[in-house]
C-alpha positions as CSV (number, residue, x, y, z in Angstrom):
1,X,-40.8,-39.3,30.0
2,X,-38.5,-36.2,30.9
3,X,-37.3,-34.8,34.4
4,X,-36.7,-38.0,36.1
5,X,-34.6,-38.5,39.1
6,X,-32.7,-41.2,40.4
7,X,-31.2,-41.9,43.8
8,X,-28.7,-45.0,44.6
9,X,-26.8,-46.0,47.5
10,X,-24.4,-48.6,49.0
11,X,-22.3,-46.9,51.5
12,X,-23.0,-49.3,54.6
13,X,-24.9,-52.4,54.6
14,X,-28.2,-51.8,52.6
15,X,-28.3,-51.4,48.8
16,X,-31.1,-49.5,47.1
17,X,-32.1,-47.9,43.9
18,X,-35.2,-45.2,43.9
19,X,-36.4,-43.7,40.5
20,X,-38.9,-40.7,41.4
21,X,-40.1,-37.4,39.5
22,X,-41.6,-34.5,41.4
23,X,-41.2,-36.1,44.6
24,X,-43.1,-39.2,43.9
25,X,-41.6,-42.5,44.0
26,X,-42.2,-44.6,40.8
27,X,-39.8,-47.5,41.7
28,X,-38.1,-48.4,44.9
29,X,-36.6,-51.3,46.2
30,X,-33.8,-52.1,49.2
31,X,-31.8,-54.9,49.8
32,X,-29.5,-55.6,52.9
33,X,-26.4,-56.5,51.8
34,X,-23.1,-57.1,54.0
35,X,-20.8,-58.2,51.0
36,X,-21.1,-58.3,47.4
37,X,-22.8,-54.8,46.8
38,X,-21.7,-54.2,43.1
39,X,-23.7,-57.7,42.0
40,X,-26.9,-56.5,44.1
41,X,-26.5,-53.1,42.6
42,X,-26.4,-54.3,39.0
43,X,-29.3,-56.6,39.4
44,X,-31.4,-53.9,41.1
45,X,-30.6,-51.6,38.1
46,X,-31.3,-53.9,35.5
47,X,-34.7,-54.8,37.3
48,X,-35.4,-51.0,37.5
49,X,-34.5,-50.6,33.5
50,X,-36.5,-53.4,32.6
51,X,-39.6,-52.9,35.0
52,X,-39.9,-49.1,34.0
53,X,-38.3,-48.9,30.5
54,X,-36.2,-46.1,31.8
55,X,-33.0,-44.7,30.0
56,X,-30.3,-42.7,31.0
57,X,-31.2,-39.6,29.0
58,X,-34.9,-39.5,30.6
59,X,-33.1,-38.8,33.8
60,X,-32.4,-35.2,35.1
61,X,-30.8,-35.6,38.3
62,X,-28.4,-38.2,39.8
63,X,-28.6,-38.4,43.8
64,X,-25.5,-39.8,45.6
65,X,-23.8,-40.5,48.8
66,X,-19.9,-39.4,48.9
67,X,-19.4,-40.8,52.2
68,X,-17.2,-41.0,54.7
69,X,-18.4,-44.7,54.3
70,X,-17.1,-48.4,53.2
71,X,-14.9,-47.4,50.2
72,X,-15.3,-50.4,47.9
73,X,-18.9,-50.4,48.5
74,X,-19.5,-46.9,47.9
75,X,-17.0,-46.8,44.8
76,X,-19.1,-49.6,43.1
77,X,-22.1,-47.7,43.5
78,X,-20.2,-44.6,41.8
79,X,-18.7,-46.7,39.1
80,X,-22.0,-48.3,38.0
81,X,-23.5,-44.7,37.6
82,X,-20.4,-43.3,35.5
83,X,-21.2,-46.8,33.2
84,X,-25.1,-46.1,33.0
85,X,-24.4,-42.5,32.4
86,X,-21.8,-42.6,30.0
87,X,-23.3,-41.1,27.2
88,X,-25.6,-38.9,29.0
89,X,-24.8,-35.7,30.7
90,X,-26.8,-35.7,34.0
91,X,-26.8,-33.4,37.1
92,X,-25.7,-34.6,40.3
93,X,-26.5,-33.7,43.6
94,X,-24.0,-35.3,46.5
95,X,-24.7,-35.7,50.2
96,X,-22.3,-36.7,52.9
97,X,-23.5,-39.8,55.1
98,X,-24.5,-37.4,57.6
99,X,-26.8,-35.4,55.4
100,X,-28.0,-38.6,53.9
101,X,-28.9,-39.7,57.3
102,X,-30.8,-36.7,58.0
103,X,-32.6,-36.5,54.5
104,X,-34.6,-39.8,56.1
105,X,-36.3,-37.6,58.8
106,X,-40.1,-37.5,58.1
107,X,-40.4,-33.9,59.5
108,X,-37.9,-31.0,60.3
109,X,-36.6,-31.4,63.7
110,X,-36.9,-28.5,66.2
111,X,-33.6,-28.7,67.6
112,X,-30.1,-29.9,66.7
113,X,-29.0,-33.5,65.9
114,X,-26.1,-35.6,66.4
115,X,-25.6,-38.1,63.7
116,X,-23.8,-41.5,65.0
117,X,-22.2,-43.7,62.1
118,X,-20.6,-46.8,63.3
119,X,-17.1,-47.2,62.4
120,X,-16.8,-51.0,62.5
121,X,-14.5,-50.4,65.3
122,X,-14.9,-49.6,69.0
123,X,-15.7,-46.1,68.5
124,X,-18.4,-44.2,66.6
125,X,-18.0,-41.4,64.6
126,X,-20.3,-38.2,65.3
127,X,-21.4,-35.2,63.5
128,X,-23.4,-32.4,64.7
129,X,-26.4,-31.2,62.2
130,X,-28.6,-28.1,62.6
131,X,-32.4,-27.9,62.0
132,X,-31.9,-27.1,58.7
133,X,-29.8,-30.1,57.6
134,X,-26.4,-28.3,57.6
135,X,-23.3,-29.9,58.7
136,X,-21.9,-28.1,62.2
137,X,-18.4,-28.2,62.9
138,X,-16.2,-31.3,62.1
139,X,-16.7,-34.9,62.7
140,X,-15.3,-36.5,65.9
141,X,-14.5,-39.8,66.5
142,X,-15.3,-41.1,70.2
143,X,-15.2,-44.5,71.9
144,X,-17.7,-45.8,73.7
145,X,-17.1,-44.3,77.4
146,X,-18.0,-41.5,79.9
147,X,-17.0,-38.9,77.3
148,X,-19.5,-40.2,74.9
149,X,-22.6,-40.8,77.7
150,X,-21.6,-37.1,78.7
151,X,-22.1,-35.6,75.0
152,X,-25.4,-37.8,74.1
153,X,-26.9,-36.6,77.5
154,X,-26.9,-32.9,75.9
155,X,-30.0,-31.7,74.4
156,X,-29.5,-33.4,71.0
157,X,-32.1,-35.5,68.9
158,X,-30.2,-38.6,67.8
159,X,-30.3,-40.8,64.4
160,X,-27.6,-43.1,62.5
161,X,-26.8,-46.8,62.7
162,X,-24.6,-45.7,65.6
163,X,-27.5,-46.1,67.9
164,X,-27.9,-49.8,67.2
165,X,-24.6,-50.1,68.7
166,X,-25.6,-48.5,71.7
167,X,-29.0,-49.9,72.3
168,X,-28.1,-53.2,73.9
169,X,-25.1,-51.1,76.2
170,X,-26.7,-50.4,79.9
171,X,-25.0,-47.3,80.4
172,X,-26.8,-45.7,77.3
173,X,-30.5,-46.9,77.8
174,X,-31.3,-43.4,78.1
175,X,-30.8,-42.8,74.1
176,X,-34.2,-44.4,73.6
177,X,-36.2,-41.4,74.0
178,X,-33.9,-39.1,72.1
179,X,-33.3,-41.4,69.0
180,X,-35.5,-41.0,66.1
181,X,-36.3,-43.5,63.6
182,X,-33.6,-43.3,60.9
183,X,-31.0,-46.2,61.5
184,X,-30.2,-46.9,58.1
185,X,-29.7,-45.7,54.6
186,X,-32.2,-45.6,51.6
187,X,-32.0,-43.9,48.2
188,X,-35.6,-43.0,48.9
189,X,-34.5,-40.6,51.4
190,X,-33.0,-38.5,48.5
191,X,-37.1,-37.6,47.6
192,X,-37.0,-35.4,50.7
193,X,-35.7,-31.9,49.9
194,X,-35.3,-30.2,53.2
195,X,-33.0,-27.4,51.9
196,X,-31.1,-27.0,48.6
197,X,-27.9,-28.5,47.3
198,X,-25.9,-27.5,44.7
199,X,-25.8,-29.8,41.3
200,X,-22.8,-30.2,39.1
201,X,-21.8,-32.3,36.5
202,X,-18.7,-34.0,37.8
203,X,-18.9,-37.3,40.0
204,X,-17.7,-36.0,43.6
205,X,-14.6,-37.4,45.5
206,X,-15.5,-40.2,47.7
207,X,-14.6,-39.0,51.3
208,X,-12.6,-41.8,53.1
209,X,-10.7,-40.7,56.7
210,X,-8.7,-42.9,58.4
211,X,-11.6,-44.3,60.4
212,X,-13.2,-47.2,57.9
213,X,-16.8,-45.9,58.2
């Protein structure tokens, strides 16, 4: 009963918790949620503990999304884990929202990716990611106009929930053939280890930009 890993996320419109060991999933559940993430996460954690008999000291690593995302939702997620591990020191591996989407890929891509995240406004946050999962350059925020069409027409794969925002816009019909199936975040993506991330024993600072992703 040692060396388990747990992933948890509530950064966007889904709450999820995954317990795994040696890349094999032991317990996994995802619930769609626009509001009240803290209530759903608490129930999911209680259900996990009840059904698996897991204890904090059995868990070696905690995988977390650090944003940029819905600040209150992701803060509730981090607070819940701080309470669960209050008497046990755990290694923490943190990912940005863009890296988290990348981990959802079923296999390594053959060319660079643009991750599109819906900011709940009239624009999209866009981040370039190389084939190894590393972020390239800074995140850009673009309105849904001709500049965005020009960028997405270039030779990239597309991932992220922002693609859902564009799929019904006639000018962006062309992205269907370029879009991979990773359009929502789940904690079971953390099982995939496409590249090594450094871990530490401190909870990461939540990234919260001016645009409320």
